[in-house]
Steps between C-alpha positions, in 0.01 A plus 500: 500500500123488450271410789336174389173580682450794260582281201220455245445164332283388211220243513730265306766525772247450780339206320843335469578571867179332617475231231171637370379605159469866409133426433453400866648833612272680253198318643608585855527870405150495351361332815690719748726215616876486514743777584434867431617611156567816303325574173704742290316549174455147372796371700460302824782495755539366852706659778726244669388641837139407414604156373699434819210618719260275309732203549537574872122515545470152354781330692363212707640268767247228420216452253225575754676784682488874485756684300815587690422870459160446671680344793448169671496621862179613661 
């Protein structure tokens, strides 16, 4: 049984997961946005651990609030 956090996915798979175009992911990579990625020759891959971490960093409780990972308690 493979550990899903070590799983590698393609930009096509990530685009489908997030409902984005592959072009948006390409633009994010060029601008340094989005999750970390691997570049193997001409191939781009994403680690599921990096995708999950990116999603967790952007989880919000309300539109004006901090991300859950930043914490809401002071």
